[in-house]
C-alpha positions in Angstrom: 110.0 87.0 125.6 112.2 84.2 124.5 115.7 83.2 125.5 118.7 85.5 125.2 120.4 84.1 122.2 124.2 84.2 122.2 126.8 82.2 120.4 125.4 80.3 117.5 125.7 76.9 115.9 124.2 73.7 117.0 125.5 73.9 120.5 127.0 76.3 122.9 130.5 77.0 121.6 133.1 79.6 120.8 131.9 81.9 118.0 132.3 80.8 114.5 135.2 82.1 112.3 135.4 82.0 108.6 132.3 81.8 106.2 128.9 81.0 107.8 126.5 78.4 106.6 122.9 79.7 106.5 119.8 77.7 106.1 117.0 79.7 104.4 113.3 78.7 104.0 110.0 80.5 103.3 106.4 79.9 104.0 104.2 82.9 103.1 100.5 83.5 103.1 98.4 86.6 104.1 95.2 85.0 105.3 92.0 86.8 104.8 89.4 85.2 107.0 86.6 86.5 105.0 87.9 85.9 101.5 85.6 84.2 99.0 88.5 82.2 97.7 89.7 78.9 99.3 93.4 78.1 99.7 94.7 74.7 98.8 98.0 73.0 98.2 97.4 73.9 94.4 97.4 77.5 95.5 101.0 77.2 96.7 102.1 75.0 93.7 100.8 77.5 91.1 102.2 80.5 92.8 105.5 79.5 94.5 106.7 76.0 95.5 110.4 75.3 95.6 111.7 72.0 97.1 115.0 72.1 98.9 117.9 71.8 96.6 115.9 71.8 93.4 117.8 73.9 90.8 114.7 73.9 88.5 112.7 76.0 90.9 115.3 78.0 92.7 115.5 81.0 90.3 111.7 81.5 90.8 112.2 81.1 94.6 114.8 83.8 94.6 112.2 86.3 93.4 110.3 85.7 96.7 110.9 88.9 98.9 113.1 88.2 101.9 113.9 84.6 100.7 115.8 85.9 97.6 117.1 88.9 99.5 118.9 86.5 101.9 121.0 85.1 99.1 121.9 88.5 98.0 123.1 89.5 101.4 124.7 86.3 102.3 126.6 86.3 99.0 127.8 89.8 99.8 129.2 88.5 103.1 131.0 85.6 101.4 128.7 83.0 103.2 127.2 79.8 102.1 123.5 79.4 101.6 121.5 76.1 101.9 118.3 76.6 100.1 115.4 75.2 102.0 111.8 75.0 100.8 109.9 78.1 99.7 106.2 78.2 99.4 103.8 81.2 98.7 100.3 81.6 97.7 98.2 84.7 96.9 96.2 86.0 99.8 92.9 84.0 100.1 91.0 82.2 102.9 92.3 80.1 105.8 94.6 77.4 104.9 93.4 73.8 105.5 95.2 72.2 108.4 96.5 69.3 106.4 98.2 71.7 104.0 99.8 73.9 106.6 101.1 70.8 108.4 102.5 69.3 105.3 104.4 72.5 104.3 105.6 73.0 107.9 106.7 69.4 108.3 108.6 69.4 104.9 110.5 72.6 106.1 111.4 71.0 109.4 112.5 67.7 107.7 114.7 69.7 105.3 116.2 71.6 108.1 117.0 68.5 110.1 118.5 66.9 107.1 120.7 69.9 106.5 121.9 69.9 110.2 122.7 66.2 109.9 124.7 66.7 106.8 127.1 69.4 108.4 127.2 72.4 110.6 124.5 75.0 110.2 125.4 78.4 111.7 122.0 80.2 111.6 118.4 79.8 110.2 116.5 82.5 108.4 112.8 82.3 107.7 110.9 84.3 105.2 107.4 84.6 106.6 104.4 87.0 106.3 103.0 87.3 109.9 99.3 86.9 109.1 99.0 83.2 108.0 96.0 81.4 109.5 95.3 77.8 109.1 92.4 75.7 110.4 93.2 75.1 114.1 96.3 77.2 113.7 95.4 80.9 114.2 99.1 81.8 114.4 101.0 79.7 111.9 104.2 81.8 112.2 104.2 81.3 116.0 103.7 77.6 115.7 106.3 77.2 112.9 108.9 79.2 114.9 108.2 77.2 118.0 108.8 74.0 116.1 112.0 75.3 114.5 113.4 76.3 117.9 112.6 72.9 119.3 114.6 71.3 116.4 117.7 73.6 116.4 118.1 74.0 120.1 118.3 77.0 122.3 121.5 78.4 121.0 121.1 78.5 117.2 120.6 82.1 115.8 117.1 82.0 114.3 115.8 85.0 112.4 112.4 85.8 110.7 111.5 88.5 108.2 108.0 89.6 108.2 105.6 91.8 106.3 104.5 94.8 108.3 100.9 93.6 107.8 101.6 90.7 110.1 99.8 90.1 113.4 102.7 89.6 115.8 102.1 87.2 118.7 103.8 86.2 121.9 104.6 82.8 120.5 106.6 84.3 117.7 108.8 86.3 120.2 109.0 83.5 122.7 110.7 81.2 120.1 113.7 83.4 120.7 113.7 84.4 117.0 115.2 87.7 115.9 112.2 89.3 114.0 112.4 92.3 111.7 109.8 93.5 109.4 109.8 96.0 106.5 109.0 99.6 107.6 107.6 100.8 104.3 104.2 100.4 102.6 104.6 99.9 99.6 107.1 97.4 100.8 110.3 98.7 99.0 112.7 98.0 101.8 112.8 94.2 102.0 116.5 93.9 101.0 117.6 96.7 103.4 115.7 95.0 106.4 117.2 91.6 105.5 120.7 93.1 105.6 119.9 94.5 109.0 118.7 91.0 110.3 121.6 89.3 108.8 124.2 91.6 110.6 122.6 90.8 113.9 122.3 87.1 113.3 125.9 87.0 112.0 127.2 88.7 115.0 125.3 86.2 117.2 126.8 83.2 115.2 130.2 84.7 115.8 129.7 84.9 119.5 129.9 88.8 119.4 126.3 89.6 120.4 123.4 88.4 122.5 120.0 89.7 121.3 116.3 89.1 121.9 113.1 90.5 120.4 110.5 92.3 122.4 106.9 92.8 121.7 104.3 95.5 122.6 100.8 95.3 121.4 98.9 98.4 120.3 95.1 98.1 120.3 94.6 99.7 116.9 94.3 98.4 113.3 94.0 99.8 109.7 95.7 100.5 106.6 98.5 103.2 106.7 100.5 103.9 103.6 104.0 105.4 104.4 104.4 107.6 101.2 102.6 110.6 102.7 102.4 112.4 105.9 101.8 111.9 108.8 103.0 108.2 108.5 106.1 109.2 106.3 107.4 111.3 109.3 106.6 108.4 111.7 108.6 105.9 109.7 111.6 108.4 109.4 111.4 108.7 113.2 111.7 105.0 113.9 115.3 105.0 112.7 116.1 107.5 115.5 115.4 104.9 118.2 117.9 102.4 116.7 121.5 102.4 118.0 120.8 103.7 121.4 119.7 102.2 124.8 120.6 98.8 123.4 118.0 98.9 120.7 119.3 97.3 117.4 116.2 97.3 115.4 112.6 98.6 115.5 109.8 97.3 113.4 106.2 98.7 113.5 103.7 96.0 112.7 100.5 97.6 111.2 98.6 94.2 111.4 96.3 92.7 108.9 92.6 93.7 109.5 91.1 90.9 107.5 92.6 88.1 109.6 90.2 87.2 112.4 92.5 86.2 115.3 93.1 87.3 118.9 96.5 88.6 117.7 95.1 90.9 115.0 96.3 94.5 115.3 99.3 96.7 115.5 102.4 96.1 117.5 105.9 97.2 118.1 108.8 94.8 117.6 112.2 95.7 119.0 115.4 93.7 118.9 117.7 94.7 121.8 121.2 93.5 123.0 120.1 93.3 126.6 120.7 96.9 127.6 118.8 98.8 130.1 115.4 97.4 130.3 113.8 100.6 131.7 115.1 102.4 128.7 113.9 99.7 126.4 110.3 99.9 127.9 110.4 103.6 127.5 111.2 103.2 123.8 108.5 100.8 123.2 106.0 102.9 124.9 107.0 106.0 123.1 106.7 104.3 119.7 103.4 102.8 120.5 102.0 106.2 121.7 103.3 107.9 118.6 101.7 105.4 116.2 98.5 105.3 118.1 98.2 109.1 118.2 98.7 109.3 114.4 96.5 106.5 113.3 93.6 107.3 115.5 93.6 110.9 114.2 93.8 109.8 110.6 91.0 108.2 108.3 91.7 104.7 107.4 93.7 105.8 104.2 91.1 108.5 103.2 89.2 106.3 100.7 86.2 107.8 99.1 82.9 106.2 98.3 82.7 105.0 94.7 80.7 108.0 93.2 82.7 110.6 95.1 86.1 108.9 94.2 85.1 109.1 90.4 84.0 112.7 90.9 87.3 113.6 92.5 89.3 111.6 90.0 87.6 113.3 87.0 88.0 116.8 88.4 91.7 116.2 88.9 92.0 114.7 85.5 90.5 117.9 84.0 93.7 119.6 85.1 95.8 117.1 83.4 96.1 113.3 83.6 96.7 110.6 84.2 95.1 110.2 87.5 95.4 106.9 89.2 92.2 105.6 90.8 92.8 102.8 93.2 90.1 100.1 93.3 91.4 99.1 96.8 88.4 97.0 97.7 89.2 94.4 95.0 92.9 94.0 95.8 93.9 90.4 95.4 96.9 91.3 97.5 94.5 91.4 100.5 92.4 88.3 99.5 89.8 89.9 97.2 88.8 88.1 94.0 90.1 90.7 91.6 87.0 90.4 89.3 84.7 93.1 90.7 82.9 95.3 88.2 81.6 98.1 90.4 84.1 100.6 89.2 84.0 99.6 85.6 80.2 99.9 85.5 80.3 103.3 87.1 82.7 104.5 84.4 80.7 103.0 81.6 77.5 104.4 82.9 79.0 107.9 83.0 80.5 107.5 79.5 84.0 108.4 80.8 86.6 108.5 78.1 90.3 107.8 78.0 90.4 105.3 80.7 92.7 102.2 81.4 91.5 99.6 83.9 93.2 96.5 85.1 93.8 93.8 85.9 90.5 92.0 86.1 91.1 88.4 86.9 88.9 86.5 84.3 90.6 83.5 82.6 87.6 82.6 80.8 86.9 86.0 79.2 90.7 86.4 78.5 90.8 83.1 76.7 87.6 83.9 74.5 89.2 87.2 73.5 92.5 85.6 72.7 90.9 83.0 70.6 89.1 85.7 68.7 92.3 87.4 68.0 93.8 90.9 67.8 91.3 93.2 65.8 88.3 91.0 66.5 85.1 92.6 67.6 82.8 90.4 69.8 80.4 90.4 72.7 82.2 89.5 75.9 81.0 89.0 79.5 83.5 90.4 81.9 84.0 89.9 85.6 81.5 89.4 88.4 82.2 85.6 88.5 83.3 84.7 92.0 80.5 86.0 94.2 78.2 88.8 95.4 81.2 91.0 96.4 82.4 90.8 92.7 79.2 92.6 91.5 77.4 91.5 88.4 79.1 90.5 85.1 79.2 93.3 82.5 78.2 92.5 79.0 80.1 94.6 76.4 80.8 94.8 72.7 84.6 94.9 72.7 87.5 95.2 70.3 90.6 93.0 71.0 93.7 95.3 71.2 96.5 92.9 72.2 97.1 89.3 73.4 100.3 88.3 75.3 101.3 85.4 77.4 104.8 86.3 78.3 104.4 89.6 80.3 106.0 89.8 83.7 105.5 92.7 86.2 107.8 93.9 88.9 106.2 93.1 92.2 107.8 93.1 95.8 110.9 91.2 94.7 114.1 93.0 94.2 114.9 90.9 91.1 113.0 89.3 88.4 109.2 89.7 87.8 106.0 88.0 88.3 104.1 86.4 85.2 100.6 87.7 84.8 99.6 84.7 82.6 97.4 85.1 79.5 96.8 88.8 79.3 94.4 90.5 76.8 93.6 94.1 76.2 90.1 94.9 75.0 88.4 98.3 74.3 84.8 99.1 75.1 83.7 102.6 74.4 86.4 104.8 76.0 87.6 102.2 78.4 90.7 100.0 77.8 90.4 96.8 79.9 93.2 94.4 80.8 92.0 90.9 81.5 94.5 88.1 82.7 94.6 84.6 83.9 96.9 84.7 86.9 95.4 86.5 90.0 97.5 89.2 91.3 97.4 92.9 92.0 98.5 95.6 89.6 102.0 96.4 90.7 103.4 98.0 87.6 102.4 100.0 84.5 103.9 97.0 82.6 100.6 95.4 83.0 99.2 98.1 80.6 102.2 99.3 78.6 103.3 95.8 77.5 99.9 95.4 75.9 100.4 98.6 74.0 98.3 100.9 76.2 99.9 104.3 76.5 99.1 105.5 80.0 100.5 109.0 79.5 97.5 109.7 77.1 94.9 108.5 79.5 92.7 110.7 81.8 92.2 107.8 84.5 94.2 104.7 85.2 92.2 102.3 87.4 94.4 99.8 89.3 93.2 96.9 91.5 95.7 97.5 94.3 95.7 99.2 97.6 99.1 100.8 98.0 101.9 98.9 96.4 101.2 100.3 93.0 102.5 103.7 94.2 106.1 102.3 94.2 105.9 102.5 90.2 102.8 104.5 89.3 103.8 107.6 91.3 106.4 108.5 88.6 103.6 108.9 85.9 100.5 109.8 88.0 99.5 113.6 88.3 97.4 112.5 91.3 96.1 109.4 93.2 92.6 108.9 94.4 91.7 105.9 96.7 88.2 104.3 96.2 86.2 102.4 98.8 84.0 100.7 96.3 81.9 97.7 97.4 84.1 94.5 97.6 85.9 92.1 99.7 88.2 94.8 101.1 85.8 97.5 101.7 86.8 99.5 104.8 83.4 99.0 106.6 85.0 96.9 109.2 82.0 96.9 111.5 80.1 94.8 108.9 82.7 92.0 109.1 81.7 89.0 111.2 84.7 88.9 113.5 84.6 86.1 116.0 88.1 85.9 117.6 89.3 89.5 117.3 90.4 90.9 120.8 88.1 93.9 121.8 88.2 96.7 122.4 90.2 97.8 119.4 90.1 101.0 117.3 88.4 101.8 115.1 85.6 99.3 115.9 85.4 100.7 119.4 85.5 104.3 120.5 89.0 105.3 121.3 88.2 106.1 124.9 87.3 102.5 125.5 90.7 101.3 124.1 93.3 100.7 126.8 97.0 100.3 126.4 99.5 102.5 124.7 
């Protein structure tokens, strides 16, 4: 499970005194093996592409979760940060081999140049954990292996992951100290980076030896942490830290739309080399606790479309707004974000006082923007990418607002993500937000910045799975999850998995699933 990592720097020496020099880099992609959207080098360039030492792109890079958090933490410690490259693309299909290799090799070259220019005391990588490229089913494992070969056996190396990563032996065997966020929605990246930084700093100063341990759990699914029983499970995780040599525990949920042999849940624990029997007992206890909870809980209690609308309307009758999550069309998991199934259902029922967004439709947004605020026009909306987007909806709309400068708060602890050309149009009783930059609805800003008052709505439909709860819970009277048709529908048995290791729950009966 990787070498015991002790004193840091570029060779075995006495621990560093004084400020540390930290190299940080990021390569982030959550790969959906079944996504209708390809991934290209342009995907990274359009979303996030920072070249090492380029001040023109550094501010944007610092909005990348984990990458930007490293700067905050290191500056609080009085340490020096060398900004390596940062690349991120919205979730989509597998990355072409040449694109992954180019991004990986750029990172390695910049790290080698930084080490040649002066001492580097530790390396921190902002990764996802579910990046897949052609011929590279485990990009993070491959990248960490290459970084370890470059920096040698003694350099403290850390990786920050999303809990939806599919942890692999290669990641752990690299000797990296690996920590993931515990919360879904991911509100704790900064806290987890602080935790990782303390461990790596102690290693760099020769005060600690640490290693990461992995235990796979043969289950997979979507498990929000805002409600029970997962809320209690996350709270219990902290109780394992600080005893029996355990420094940190991460529960990886896995990413169910990545078709790899590593897909599924796992426990990652960082230890200081204490009692191995006690450590194994801890790993087994956490794995058993997680498995018992998730196999006894529906995969997020999503309702079929008609039932979800019925439920949302019945709750709205008691007072709104009620948030209806169109989780199957969440671009944060690789969906196109232009499906029309929920929109059509609401229009067919004549539901009033609805806000729905964001639909990724640059063409419709441009047509409406060119028509101008107040214009009435026929507009074809959504349904453009493929069958899982549904059919386009033809509507007579009124243009309510047009903006190109809106930014929404995403996973970053600072700044905001631009949503591109954004237009609000009204058709019947439904206000629809169309935009040109594909991303999930994280924040009410996507509506309110276009003049849509959510407090007066009966229903607010968001194209997101869980992250919206970090900001919408403050205004929502209730939340309903919808399992509409779409790329992220939870009928996992219908997906053409080829490489997934079986048996695994929920595809296989729980009695057939061995392991913790």
